C-alpha positions in Angstrom: -0.1 0.0 -0.1 1.3 3.3 -1.2 1.0 5.9 1.9 0.4 9.4 0.8 0.8 9.5 -2.7 -1.7 11.8 -3.9 -0.2 14.1 -1.0 3.3 13.9 -2.6 2.0 14.5 -6.2 0.7 17.8 -5.1 3.8 19.3 -3.2 5.6 18.0 -6.5 8.3 15.6 -5.0 8.7 12.1 -3.9 9.8 11.6 -0.1 9.5 7.9 -0.4 12.8 6.1 -0.3 11.1 3.0 -2.3 7.7 2.3 -3.8 6.5 -1.5 -3.4 5.8 -3.5 -6.3 1.9 -4.2 -6.8 0.6 -7.0 -4.4 3.7 -6.4 -1.9 2.1 -6.3 1.8 5.4 -4.3 2.9 4.2 -1.0 3.8 6.2 2.3 3.6 6.5 4.4 6.5 7.5 8.3 6.1 8.4 11.1 8.3 5.6 12.3 10.7 5.7 15.2 8.5 4.8 13.7 5.5 1.3 12.7 6.7 0.4 16.4 8.0 -2.7 17.3 6.3 -4.5 20.8 6.0 -7.8 21.5 7.7 -10.3 19.8 5.6 -14.0 21.4 5.0 -16.9 19.8 6.7 -18.5 16.9 4.5 -22.0 15.8 4.4 -22.6 13.1 7.2 -19.7 14.9 9.4 -22.3 15.4 11.9 -23.9 12.1 11.8 -20.5 10.6 12.8 -19.8 13.4 15.5 -23.0 12.2 17.3 -22.3 8.6 16.8 -18.6 9.1 18.5 -20.1 10.9 21.4 -22.4 8.3 21.8 -19.7 5.9 22.3 -17.9 8.2 24.8 -21.0 8.1 26.4 -21.3 4.4 26.8 -22.9 3.1 23.5 -21.6 -0.2 22.3 -21.7 0.3 18.7 -23.8 2.5 16.0 -25.2 1.6 12.7 -26.0 3.8 9.4 -29.1 3.6 7.6 -30.6 2.2 5.6 -30.9 -0.8 8.2 -30.0 -4.4 7.3 -31.7 -6.4 9.4 -29.5 -9.5 9.4 -26.4 -6.8 10.1 -28.4 -5.3 13.0 -29.2 -8.6 14.4 -25.4 -9.2 14.6 -24.5 -5.8 16.3 -27.3 -6.1 18.8 -26.1 -9.8 19.6 -22.4 -8.3 20.0 -23.7 -5.6 22.4 -25.7 -8.0 24.4 -22.4 -10.2 24.9 -20.5 -7.4 25.7 -22.8 -6.7 28.4 -22.8 -9.8 29.8 -19.2 -10.1 30.0 -19.2 -6.5 32.1 -21.8 -7.9 34.5 -19.5 -11.3 34.8 -16.5 -9.1 35.3 -18.2 -7.1 38.0 -19.4 -10.2 39.9 -15.8 -11.6 39.7 -14.5 -8.6 41.0 -17.1 -8.4 44.1 -16.1 -12.1 44.7 -12.8 -12.0 44.6 -12.9 -8.9 47.1 -15.3 -11.0 49.5 -12.9 -13.8 49.3 -10.2 -11.7 51.0 -12.4 -9.8 53.4 -11.7 -10.3 57.0 -14.9 -8.5 58.4 -14.5 -4.8 57.2 -10.8 -5.9 56.4 -9.3 -6.7 53.0 -6.1 -8.3 52.1 -4.4 -11.2 50.7 -0.6 -10.5 51.4 1.1 -12.9 53.9 1.4 -9.8 56.5 -2.3 -9.3 56.4 -2.9 -12.9 56.6 -0.8 -12.8 59.8 -2.8 -10.0 61.2 -6.3 -12.0 60.7 -4.5 -15.2 62.3 -3.8 -13.3 65.4 -7.3 -11.6 65.5 -8.9 -15.2 65.5 -6.6 -16.4 68.2 -7.0 -13.0 70.7 -10.4 -12.2 70.1 -11.9 -15.3 72.1 -10.0 -13.9 75.2 -10.3 -10.7 77.2 -6.6 -9.9 77.1 -5.4 -6.2 76.4 -4.0 -5.6 72.7 -1.6 -3.3 71.6 -1.9 -2.4 67.8 0.9 -0.8 66.2 1.0 1.2 62.8 1.2 4.2 60.5 -1.5 6.6 60.2 -4.2 5.3 57.7 -3.2 1.2 58.1 -6.7 0.4 59.6 -5.7 0.2 63.1 -9.6 0.8 64.5 -11.1 -1.7 61.9 -8.4 -4.3 63.5 -9.8 -3.5 66.9 -13.4 -3.7 65.4 -12.6 -7.0 64.2 -11.4 -8.5 67.5 -14.6 -7.0 69.4 -17.0 -8.5 66.8 -15.1 -11.9 67.2 -15.2 -11.9 71.0 -17.8 -12.9 73.5 -18.6 -9.2 73.9 -19.9 -8.4 70.7 -23.3 -7.7 71.7 -21.9 -5.2 74.0 -20.6 -1.4 73.4 -17.7 -1.0 71.2 -16.4 2.7 72.2 -13.7 4.0 70.4 -11.6 7.6 71.4 -9.1 9.4 69.9 -6.8 10.2 72.8 -4.8 12.9 70.6 -8.0 14.9 69.9 -8.8 16.1 73.4 -6.7 18.4 76.0 -5.9 16.7 79.1 -8.5 18.2 81.4 -11.3 17.1 78.8 -9.9 13.5 78.1 -10.0 12.7 81.9 -13.6 13.8 82.0 -14.1 12.1 78.7 -12.8 8.9 79.8 -13.6 8.6 83.6 -16.9 11.0 83.6 -17.3 13.6 86.4 -19.5 14.6 89.1 -21.9 17.9 89.1 -19.8 20.8 90.1 -16.6 18.9 89.7 -15.2 21.9 87.5 -16.5 25.0 85.8 -19.2 24.0 83.3 -20.2 20.5 84.8 -23.4 21.3 85.5 -24.5 17.8 85.8 -23.0 14.2 86.5 -21.8 12.7 83.5 -20.8 9.2 82.8 -17.4 8.6 80.9 -16.3 6.3 78.3 -15.4 3.7 80.6 -18.9 3.4 82.0 -20.4 3.6 78.7 -18.1 0.4 77.4 -18.9 -1.6 80.2 -19.2 -5.2 79.3 -17.8 -4.5 75.7 -14.7 -3.0 74.4 -12.8 0.4 74.6 -10.6 1.3 71.8 -7.8 3.9 72.9 -6.4 5.6 69.6 -3.1 7.3 69.7 -2.3 6.1 73.5 1.0 7.8 73.1 -1.0 11.5 73.4 -2.1 10.9 76.8 -0.4 13.1 79.8 2.0 11.2 82.0 -0.4 12.1 85.0 -3.4 10.2 82.9 -1.4 7.6 82.0 -1.2 6.8 85.8 -4.8 7.0 86.4 -5.1 4.4 83.5 -2.5 2.0 84.8 -4.4 1.8 88.2 -7.6 1.0 86.0 -5.9 -1.9 84.0 -4.9 -3.3 87.6 -8.1 -3.9 89.3 -10.7 -2.3 86.9 -11.9 0.4 89.4 -11.9 4.2 89.1 -13.3 7.2 90.2 -15.1 10.2 88.4 -13.7 13.5 88.3 -14.7 15.2 91.5 -15.6 12.0 93.3 -14.0 9.3 95.6 -16.2 6.6 95.4 -14.9 3.5 93.2 -16.6 2.4 90.3 -16.0 -1.1 88.9 -16.7 -2.0 85.2 -15.7 -5.0 83.0 -14.1 -3.5 79.9 -11.8 -4.6 77.7 -8.9 -2.3 76.5 -7.3 -2.2 73.0 -4.9 0.6 72.2 -2.9 1.8 69.3 -0.3 4.1 68.3 1.3 5.3 65.0 4.4 5.7 66.6 7.3 3.0 67.5 6.2 2.0 71.2 9.8 2.1 71.8 10.4 5.4 70.6 7.6 6.8 72.8 9.1 5.0 75.8 12.5 6.7 75.2 11.1 10.1 74.3 9.2 9.7 77.8 5.7 10.2 76.1 4.7 6.5 77.2 5.2 4.9 80.5 7.1 1.7 80.0 4.9 -0.2 83.0 1.5 1.0 80.9 3.0 -0.3 77.8 3.6 -3.9 79.2 0.2 -3.8 80.8 -1.5 -3.1 77.5 1.0 -4.9 75.2 -0.2 -8.7 76.3 -0.7 -9.3 72.8 0.9 -6.9 69.9 -0.5 -6.7 66.4 1.7 -4.5 63.8 -0.2 -3.5 60.7 1.9 -3.5 57.5 2.0 -0.2 55.4 0.2 0.0 52.5 3.3 0.3 50.3 4.7 -2.9 51.4 1.4 -5.0 50.8 2.0 -5.8 47.0 -1.1 -6.9 45.2 -3.3 -5.7 48.1 -3.2 -2.2 46.5 -4.9 -3.2 43.2 -7.4 -5.3 45.5 -8.5 -2.5 48.1 -8.5 -0.2 44.6 -11.1 -2.4 43.0 -13.2 -2.7 46.2 -13.4 1.2 47.0 -14.1 1.5 42.9 -16.9 -0.9 43.3 -18.5 0.9 46.5 -17.9 4.5 45.1 -19.4 3.4 41.7 -22.3 2.3 43.3 -22.6 5.4 46.0 -22.1 7.7 43.4 -24.3 6.5 40.6 -21.0 6.3 38.1 -22.3 3.1 36.1 -20.7 4.3 33.0 -17.1 4.2 34.6 -15.9 0.4 34.1 -12.7 0.3 36.0 -9.2 1.2 35.8 -6.9 1.8 32.7 -3.6 -0.2 33.2 -1.6 3.0 33.1 -3.8 4.2 36.3 -3.1 0.7 38.0 0.6 0.8 37.4 1.0 4.4 38.7 -0.8 3.0 41.9 1.4 0.2 42.6 4.4 2.2 42.4 3.2 5.3 44.4 4.3 5.1 48.1 1.0 5.8 49.6 2.1 8.3 52.7 -1.5 8.3 53.9 -1.9 4.4 53.6 -5.1 2.8 52.8 -7.0 6.0 53.9 -5.4 8.0 51.2 -6.1 5.2 48.6 -9.6 5.4 49.4 -10.1 8.8 49.1 -8.1 8.9 45.6 -10.0 6.3 43.9 -13.5 8.0 45.5 -12.1 11.0 43.8 -11.2 9.6 40.8 -14.7 8.1 40.3 -16.3 11.2 40.6 -14.1 13.0 38.4 -13.5 10.6 35.5 -14.2 11.7 32.1 -14.0 8.4 30.4 -15.0 4.8 30.8 -11.8 3.7 32.2 -10.0 5.8 35.3 -7.0 7.0 33.8 -3.7 7.7 35.6 -4.4 11.6 36.0 -8.0 10.9 37.4 -6.0 9.0 40.6 -4.2 12.6 41.2 -1.2 11.3 42.9 2.4 12.7 42.5 5.1 10.0 41.8 7.4 9.9 44.7 10.9 8.5 44.9 11.3 5.1 45.7 13.5 4.2 49.0 16.5 2.2 48.3 15.6 -1.4 47.9 17.7 -4.5 46.8 14.8 -5.8 45.0 14.4 -5.5 41.2 11.6 -3.4 39.8 8.5 -5.4 39.0 8.0 -5.9 35.2 4.5 -5.2 33.7 2.7 -8.4 32.6 2.3 -9.1 29.0 -1.2 -7.8 29.2 -0.5 -4.8 30.6 2.6 -4.6 27.9 0.1 -5.2 25.1 -2.3 -2.8 26.2 0.0 -0.2 27.1 1.6 -0.6 23.4 -1.8 -0.5 21.9 -2.8 2.8 23.6 0.6 4.5 22.1 0.1 3.5 18.6 -3.8 4.8 18.7 -2.9 8.2 20.2 -0.1 8.1 17.9 -2.0 7.5 14.8 -4.9 9.8 15.8 -2.5 12.5 16.2 -0.7 11.6 12.8 -3.8 11.9 11.1 -5.2 14.9 12.7 -8.1 13.0 14.5 -9.4 11.0 11.6 -10.6 7.9 12.8 -11.1 6.1 9.3 -7.8 6.9 8.0 -5.9 6.1 11.6 -8.0 2.9 11.3 -6.8 2.2 7.8 -3.0 2.7 9.0 -3.3 0.5 11.9 -4.7 -2.3 9.9 -8.2 -2.6 11.7 -11.7 -1.7 10.9 -13.4 1.6 12.2 -15.9 0.2 14.4 -12.9 -2.1 15.8 -10.9 1.0 16.3 -13.7 2.7 18.0 -13.9 -0.2 20.4 -10.4 0.1 21.4 -10.5 3.9 22.1 -13.4 3.0 24.3 -11.7 0.4 26.0 -8.7 2.9 26.9 -10.5 6.0 27.1 -9.0 7.7 24.4 -10.7 10.9 23.1 -10.4 11.3 19.7 -11.5 15.3 20.1 -8.7 15.9 22.5 -6.1 14.2 20.5 -7.0 16.3 17.4 -6.8 19.3 19.5 -3.1 18.2 20.5 -2.4 17.7 16.7 -3.8 20.8 15.5 -1.5 22.7 18.4 1.7 21.0 17.4 
């Protein structure tokens, strides 16, 4: 096939190195400049084709030009129904895969999370205090809830409190309660979190933020489960299981004087360490898909089908300093802001970070990811080359125009955007 013969004849010079013989299947590729075409005038049917293109971008499976041939229309409808069934099956498989690796509200299949699940199962049936360590956003409260839900206290209250969110004076009253007139503004008696959690579980998040004086009072409670309300000398006894958590290393907090060593050992009968998201490997994609399914249903974005391979690759290589919480927020935002049927890397809105030195070799993309990346790159290049003309791009790529529209829809490629980029170059 001789590419650009009419254009070369018009400008009066030959830019091809060789012209293949008739019937030769070899293709002659010229420089990108050889394919630059002047802006053409609108032709009859352009408006209809534009409407068809927009319909496909909005989720239509295909389009058909009149006059109608019933047999052709039957093929198109059968193909649309087949694609729809595949989409439903894919969604159900994603949901089943997520459920298969769900432990209560926690999702994970990496070895570190399997060890966490095992420890939860072992400790849940006891009344032993549990100490949970992990960076911010790793899911420490979810672990505390899972312990409570699998314990004999499951029908009693689970009471969480963030110790770092309240000043010392308010935190003592919040934990132990106060009597009427105990301090300015105490107009009535008030029960604290320990009494509210009687028979159940009290979760103390950011335990290292509690003042040393309050840590002494907490240590006494752990010894005999007895305390007094602020402004009272009457002892109160409750049956409460205490689960504590911190986002710093306990040894570091002890060395800095932020956490009493005797309180730590009293709380740390069982210690559970939550791994950061960057160390959980394939769990990133598993969690992203779970958050995507939930957000798509919540925000009514059924037109968004999933993630582009480039978006998944960007999420796997990102360090996620905010861990699972940051990933969930990124996915929810991407579902809302997505302009295509697939969530692109730019929709996730994460900034690449420099990876920490590691002895491990960088992970290779799968063959499927490499093929999709190459197809995306070639389609974008062809559309730029031909000024957004899908017919000519499809011919150059050796596929039919409907097939190229399908690929553009699959990879979330906007022809109009590609055309504008080409004109701006």
